[in-house]
C-alpha positions in Angstrom: 56.3 118.5 -103.1 59.4 116.4 -102.9 59.4 112.8 -101.6 62.1 111.3 -99.3 64.7 109.5 -101.2 66.0 106.1 -100.1 69.7 105.8 -99.8 70.8 102.8 -102.0 73.6 102.0 -99.5 71.1 101.8 -96.6 68.9 99.5 -98.6 71.7 97.2 -99.5 72.8 97.0 -95.8 69.3 96.1 -94.7 69.2 93.4 -97.3 72.5 92.0 -96.2 71.3 91.9 -92.5 68.1 90.1 -93.5 70.0 87.6 -95.6 72.5 86.9 -92.8 69.5 86.4 -90.4 67.9 83.9 -92.7 71.2 82.1 -93.1 71.6 81.9 -89.3 68.0 80.6 -88.9 68.6 78.0 -91.7 71.9 76.9 -90.1 70.2 76.6 -86.7 67.5 74.3 -88.1 70.1 72.2 -89.9 72.1 71.7 -86.6 68.8 70.9 -84.8 67.9 68.3 -87.4 71.4 66.7 -87.2 71.2 66.5 -83.5 67.8 64.8 -83.6 69.1 62.3 -86.2 72.0 61.5 -83.8 69.8 61.3 -80.6 67.0 59.0 -82.0 69.3 56.0 -82.6 70.8 56.4 -79.2 67.3 56.5 -77.6 66.3 53.4 -79.6 69.4 51.6 -78.5 68.7 52.4 -74.8 65.1 51.1 -75.2 66.3 47.8 -76.7 69.0 47.3 -74.0 66.4 48.0 -71.3 64.0 45.4 -72.8 66.7 42.8 -72.9 67.7 43.5 -69.3 64.0 43.2 -68.2 63.7 39.7 -69.8 67.0 38.6 -68.2 65.8 39.7 -64.8 62.5 37.9 -65.2 64.2 34.7 -66.2 66.9 34.6 -63.5 65.3 36.3 -60.5 63.1 33.4 -59.5 65.3 31.4 -57.3 67.7 34.0 -56.1 70.9 32.3 -57.2 71.0 33.2 -60.8 69.7 29.9 -62.2 67.1 30.1 -64.9 63.6 28.9 -64.0 62.1 26.3 -66.2 58.4 25.9 -67.0 57.1 22.4 -67.5 54.3 21.7 -69.9 54.2 18.0 -69.1 50.9 16.7 -67.7 50.7 15.5 -64.0 51.0 11.7 -63.7 48.1 9.8 -62.1 50.6 8.2 -59.7 51.8 10.2 -56.8 55.5 10.4 -55.8 55.9 8.7 -52.5 57.0 10.8 -49.5 60.4 9.7 -48.3 61.6 9.7 -44.7 65.3 9.9 -43.8 65.3 6.1 -43.3 64.5 5.5 -47.0 61.0 4.1 -46.4 58.0 5.6 -48.2 55.1 7.3 -46.3 51.5 7.2 -47.2 48.8 9.3 -45.5 45.7 7.1 -44.9 43.4 10.0 -45.5 44.4 9.8 -49.2 43.2 6.2 -49.5 39.6 5.4 -50.5 37.5 3.0 -52.7 39.2 4.4 -55.8 42.8 3.2 -55.7 45.7 5.6 -55.2 49.1 4.8 -56.7 52.5 5.7 -55.4 55.8 5.5 -57.3 59.0 4.4 -55.5 62.4 4.8 -57.2 64.4 1.7 -56.7 67.8 2.7 -58.1 66.2 4.1 -61.3 63.4 1.5 -61.6 59.9 2.6 -60.8 58.1 0.3 -58.3 54.5 1.2 -57.9 52.4 0.7 -54.8 48.6 0.4 -55.1 46.5 1.5 -52.0 42.7 1.0 -51.7 40.1 0.5 -49.0 38.1 -2.8 -49.0 34.3 -2.9 -48.6 34.8 -3.1 -44.8 36.9 0.1 -44.8 40.2 -1.5 -44.1 43.3 -0.4 -46.0 44.8 -2.8 -48.5 48.2 -2.4 -50.1 49.8 -4.2 -53.0 52.4 -3.8 -55.7 50.8 -2.9 -59.0 52.1 -5.9 -60.9 50.8 -9.4 -61.5 52.6 -12.2 -59.7 52.4 -14.4 -62.8 52.8 -11.8 -65.6 55.5 -9.7 -63.9 58.2 -8.9 -66.3 55.7 -8.0 -69.1 55.2 -4.4 -70.0 51.5 -4.9 -69.4 51.7 -6.6 -66.0 49.7 -4.0 -64.1 46.2 -3.6 -63.0 43.5 -1.0 -63.9 40.5 -0.5 -61.7 37.0 -0.8 -63.0 34.4 -0.3 -60.2 35.2 -2.8 -57.5 37.5 -4.9 -59.7 41.0 -4.7 -60.9 42.0 -6.1 -64.3 45.4 -7.3 -65.3 46.3 -5.6 -68.6 48.5 -8.6 -69.7 46.3 -11.7 -69.0 42.9 -10.1 -68.3 42.4 -11.6 -64.9 39.8 -9.8 -62.8 40.6 -9.3 -59.1 38.3 -7.9 -56.4 39.4 -5.0 -54.3 38.4 -7.0 -51.2 41.2 -9.4 -52.0 43.9 -6.8 -52.6 46.8 -7.3 -50.2 45.5 -10.7 -49.0 45.9 -13.2 -51.9 49.4 -14.4 -52.7 50.3 -16.4 -55.7 48.5 -16.6 -59.0 47.6 -13.7 -61.3 47.0 -11.0 -58.7 48.7 -7.9 -57.4 51.7 -8.7 -55.2 50.4 -8.2 -51.6 52.1 -5.8 -49.2 51.4 -7.5 -45.9 51.6 -6.1 -42.4 55.1 -7.5 -41.9 56.4 -5.1 -44.6 54.7 -1.9 -43.4 53.8 -0.1 -40.2 50.8 2.1 -39.5 50.8 4.8 -36.8 48.7 7.9 -36.3 47.1 7.6 -39.8 50.5 7.2 -41.5 51.7 4.1 -43.3 55.4 3.5 -43.8 56.5 0.7 -46.2 59.9 -0.9 -45.9 62.3 0.2 -48.7 64.0 -3.3 -48.4 60.7 -4.9 -49.5 60.2 -2.5 -52.4 63.8 -2.8 -53.6 63.4 -6.6 -53.5 60.8 -6.3 -56.3 62.9 -4.0 -58.6 63.4 -6.8 -61.2 59.7 -7.4 -61.5 59.3 -3.8 -62.7 62.2 -3.7 -65.1 60.0 -3.7 -68.3 56.9 -2.4 -66.5 54.8 -0.1 -68.8 57.7 0.2 -71.3 55.8 -1.2 -74.4 
């Protein structure tokens, strides 16, 4: 019984075909790996650019005109910034005034002039400049409230809140009398001319 003989030429041809197929597969894998190595840096670059663009949009989109918004970490001052009318006077809402003094800062050409507002025991509103008439010019010529009293931080004089805005002369807060302010519909307006006139008294105020 004779077996079927394999033609050496056919065997060689099959081997060549298999080899060529393996080479094509290997080349395809190499090309794929090269393409991946090229694409990955491009993708990474796109991600970085997108991140930078997002940060820029967040920082500049706040006010609609391309200016960067700033975030302030400074604490809020105890004194309030006075509300200004077009006439230059300052405006105080009487609803804000109580037994505990409220303070309002007025800008007199770069110098802060501070107004003290408090209610007396009879409920009437009292106004004064927060500087001592004798000690003015000192960095410590201002009053701090303790209960119903105000104490000058320069000389230590104690002053009752019932006397605020009434007493003139001596070591007490400079009174803002009715001739220098108007009250209408629960709103007090203080003359800017009066406040500007005391600018020199606040030149060294709280600058120690």
